[in-house]
C-alpha positions in Angstrom: 237.4 160.0 252.0 237.9 156.3 251.2 236.0 154.7 248.4 235.6 151.0 247.4 235.9 150.1 243.8 234.9 146.7 242.2 237.1 144.9 239.6 234.7 142.8 237.5 237.5 140.7 236.1 239.1 139.5 239.4 235.8 140.0 241.4 237.8 142.0 244.0 236.7 145.0 245.9 239.6 147.5 246.3 239.6 150.2 248.9 241.0 153.5 247.7 242.3 155.1 250.8 244.8 157.9 250.1 245.0 159.0 253.7 246.8 155.7 254.6 249.9 157.1 252.9 250.1 159.7 255.7 250.7 157.1 258.4 253.8 157.6 260.6 256.6 155.1 260.0 258.8 154.1 262.9 260.9 151.9 260.6 262.1 154.8 258.5 262.3 157.7 260.9 265.6 159.3 260.1 266.8 156.1 258.5 266.9 154.2 261.9 265.3 150.9 262.6 265.3 151.0 266.5 266.7 147.4 267.1 266.6 148.1 270.8 263.3 149.6 271.8 262.8 151.5 275.0 260.0 150.6 277.4 258.4 154.0 276.7 258.6 156.7 274.0 257.2 160.2 274.5 256.1 160.4 270.9 254.4 157.0 270.6 250.6 157.3 270.6 250.2 153.8 272.1 252.5 154.1 275.1 251.1 154.4 278.6 250.8 158.1 279.6 250.3 159.2 276.0 246.6 158.5 275.8 245.9 162.1 274.7 247.6 161.3 271.4 244.7 159.0 270.5 241.1 160.1 270.3 237.9 158.4 271.3 238.8 155.3 273.3 236.4 152.5 272.5 237.2 149.9 275.1 239.8 148.9 277.6 240.8 146.2 280.1 242.1 147.7 283.3 244.4 146.5 286.0 243.3 146.6 289.7 245.0 150.0 290.1 242.9 151.5 287.3 245.7 151.6 284.7 245.0 150.0 281.4 246.3 146.7 280.1 244.7 146.6 276.7 243.0 149.5 274.8 240.9 149.8 271.7 240.9 153.1 269.8 239.7 154.2 266.4 242.3 153.9 263.6 243.5 157.5 262.9 244.2 156.4 259.3 241.1 154.4 258.9 240.2 152.4 255.8 236.5 152.5 256.7 234.3 155.3 258.1 231.5 154.5 260.5 229.9 157.9 259.9 229.2 157.2 256.2 226.0 155.9 254.7 226.3 153.0 252.3 225.9 154.4 248.8 226.5 152.6 245.6 227.3 153.9 242.1 227.4 152.2 238.7 228.4 153.5 235.3 229.0 150.7 232.7 231.5 148.3 234.2 232.6 150.9 236.8 231.0 150.1 240.2 231.9 151.7 243.5 230.5 152.3 247.0 231.3 154.4 250.0 233.8 152.8 252.3 231.3 152.6 255.2 232.4 150.4 258.1 234.7 150.3 261.1 238.4 150.3 261.6 239.8 149.9 265.1 243.3 149.5 266.7 243.9 147.1 269.6 246.8 148.4 271.6 248.1 145.1 273.1 250.3 146.3 276.0 251.2 149.6 277.8 254.9 149.0 277.2 256.6 149.9 274.0 259.2 147.2 273.9 257.1 144.1 274.3 256.0 141.9 271.3 253.7 138.9 271.7 256.8 136.7 272.0 257.8 138.5 275.2 254.4 139.0 276.7 253.1 136.7 279.5 250.5 134.2 278.3 248.1 135.7 280.8 248.4 139.0 279.0 247.8 137.4 275.6 244.6 136.0 277.1 243.5 139.6 277.7 244.3 140.5 274.1 242.2 137.6 272.8 239.4 138.4 275.1 239.3 141.9 273.7 239.2 140.5 270.2 236.2 138.5 271.2 234.5 141.4 272.9 235.0 143.7 269.9 233.9 140.9 267.4 230.7 140.5 269.3 230.1 144.2 269.4 230.8 144.8 265.7 228.7 141.9 264.6 225.6 143.9 265.5 226.6 146.8 263.2 223.9 147.2 260.5 226.4 147.6 257.7 228.8 144.8 258.5 229.1 141.7 256.4 232.6 140.6 257.4 234.9 141.2 260.4 238.7 140.7 260.1 241.1 140.6 263.0 244.7 140.9 262.0 248.2 141.7 263.2 251.1 143.0 261.2 254.4 142.4 263.1 257.4 144.1 261.7 258.2 146.2 258.6 258.0 143.3 256.1 254.6 142.4 257.4 253.3 145.9 256.7 253.5 147.4 260.2 254.2 151.2 260.4 254.4 151.5 264.2 256.7 149.5 266.6 254.4 149.4 269.6 252.6 146.1 269.7 249.1 146.5 268.2 246.6 144.7 266.0 243.6 145.9 264.0 240.0 145.0 263.5 238.0 145.9 260.4 234.3 145.5 259.9 233.3 145.9 256.2 230.1 146.0 254.2 231.3 143.4 251.7 232.7 139.9 251.4 236.0 139.6 249.6 236.3 137.3 246.6 238.7 135.2 248.7 236.1 134.7 251.4 233.4 134.0 248.9 235.6 131.3 247.2 236.4 129.6 250.5 232.7 129.6 251.5 231.8 128.1 248.1 234.4 125.3 248.5 233.2 124.6 252.0 229.6 124.4 250.9 230.5 122.2 248.0 232.3 119.8 250.3 229.4 119.8 252.7 226.9 119.0 249.9 229.1 116.3 248.3 230.9 114.7 251.2 228.9 115.8 254.2 230.4 117.5 257.2 233.0 120.2 257.4 235.9 120.5 255.0 238.1 122.1 257.7 237.3 119.3 260.2 238.3 116.8 257.5 241.6 118.5 256.8 242.4 118.6 260.5 241.5 114.9 260.8 243.9 114.0 257.9 246.7 116.2 259.2 246.5 114.5 262.6 246.7 111.1 261.0 249.7 112.2 258.8 251.4 113.7 261.9 254.4 115.0 259.9 253.3 118.6 259.6 251.9 118.9 263.2 253.8 121.4 265.4 251.7 121.0 268.5 248.5 119.1 269.3 246.6 120.1 272.4 243.2 119.2 273.8 241.5 122.2 272.3 243.7 123.3 269.4 246.2 121.9 266.9 249.0 123.9 265.3 250.2 122.6 261.9 251.6 123.5 258.6 249.2 122.7 255.8 250.1 120.1 253.2 250.1 122.8 250.5 251.6 125.7 252.6 251.9 128.8 250.5 255.2 129.9 252.0 257.9 128.8 254.5 256.6 128.3 258.0 253.0 129.1 257.0 251.1 127.8 260.0 247.4 127.3 260.9 245.9 126.9 264.4 242.6 125.0 264.2 240.2 124.5 267.1 239.4 120.8 267.4 235.8 121.6 268.2 233.7 122.7 265.2 232.9 126.4 265.6 232.2 128.6 262.6 232.7 132.0 264.3 235.6 133.2 266.5 233.2 134.9 268.9 231.9 131.5 270.0 235.2 130.7 271.7 235.0 130.0 275.5 237.2 131.5 278.2 238.9 128.2 278.7 239.7 127.9 275.0 241.0 131.5 274.9 243.5 130.4 277.6 244.5 127.4 275.6 244.8 129.4 272.3 246.9 132.1 274.0 249.4 129.4 275.3 249.7 127.7 271.9 250.1 131.0 270.0 252.8 132.1 272.5 254.7 128.9 272.0 254.4 129.0 268.2 255.7 132.6 268.0 258.6 131.7 270.3 259.4 128.7 268.1 259.3 130.9 265.0 261.7 133.3 266.7 264.1 130.5 267.6 263.7 128.3 264.5 263.0 130.6 261.6 265.3 133.6 262.4 262.7 135.8 264.2 260.8 136.7 261.0 258.3 139.4 260.6 254.8 137.9 260.4 251.1 138.4 259.9 248.4 136.9 262.1 244.8 136.7 260.9 241.8 135.2 262.5 239.7 133.7 259.7 236.1 133.6 260.9 232.8 133.0 259.2 231.0 136.0 257.7 228.4 137.7 259.9 225.6 136.0 258.1 227.2 132.5 258.6 227.6 132.6 262.3 226.3 129.1 262.9 227.5 127.4 259.8 228.1 123.7 259.5 230.4 124.4 256.6 232.9 127.0 257.9 235.4 126.5 260.7 237.3 129.5 262.2 241.1 129.3 262.6 244.2 131.4 263.1 246.6 131.9 260.2 250.3 132.8 260.9 252.3 133.8 257.8 256.0 134.4 258.3 257.3 137.0 255.9 260.4 135.1 254.7 259.8 135.0 251.0 258.4 137.6 248.7 255.9 137.5 245.8 257.6 137.8 242.4 256.5 137.8 238.8 255.4 134.1 238.6 253.1 134.4 241.6 251.7 137.7 240.5 251.2 136.6 236.9 249.9 133.1 237.5 248.2 133.3 240.9 250.3 130.2 241.9 252.7 130.4 244.9 256.2 128.9 245.1 257.2 127.6 248.5 261.0 127.2 248.8 260.8 125.0 251.9 258.7 121.9 252.4 256.2 122.2 255.2 257.3 118.8 256.6 260.8 120.2 257.2 259.6 123.5 258.6 257.3 121.6 261.0 260.1 119.3 262.1 262.4 122.2 262.8 259.8 124.0 265.0 258.8 120.7 266.8 262.4 120.1 267.7 262.8 123.4 269.6 262.7 123.0 273.4 261.0 125.9 275.1 
């Protein structure tokens, strides 16, 4: 059973989840990496026709013929357990709680060989709609304080299965990172007025040099102090604090921009592994004037080393202005 433990020095909650070590690993099976993936694998739990390998389907989007296009299933190696009651313990500086919450897997496509780069934009729209649907459903869970939607693409990004999928967690705590960002957003709102994220977007649009693509609804750019090479944010132009406020029209716009960004990364950055995270307001801050939801895409080109781990300060070996210029120059 998973347990959450609190570090009073770093203010971090850490999930102790030994069952995660039992996950299957497509990238190390018999030493092979499967550079050419088949459209279907008999042993893949996410392939069409293998639905019996996953238990307890939560939601799906179906095609007119009844076959599924996107599925949501419980994570077999879940970090959180929805059946647990939230119980807290404290002994001196040792604090812990049961890892009560939800952990779901979004199977993004029936085919085994398609990554988001290769999917039609219309299909990415379906994936984003499923994200919104599950976000709205999980927000009503009595234990949930924060909902995280994330995707690990490739071995260096932490993925253990090849088949295109993403994950959604609903946890009973706010991480120290989220608390820090909320604190800074509130401080800016009190001292300057307005939204810090809107102000950053305004300044980036004026500067132009780190903009990758500016659309009517969204802007893709590399932040001025990007943590790593090709670190990219996609901000909605309209102030919205929570991802589940996104409209159908904006989902279509976001799907198109995300598709183009991933194809640019494939062509201009050597097809790196990457992580995608939707950073949204905590459940209790759904209509906040301070927070502004956005999509973060982190290419796994560089690795954390001793300086980063010891100091908490990142070293970026490529200026974001040059990275943005490279991606802008790619003709799709």
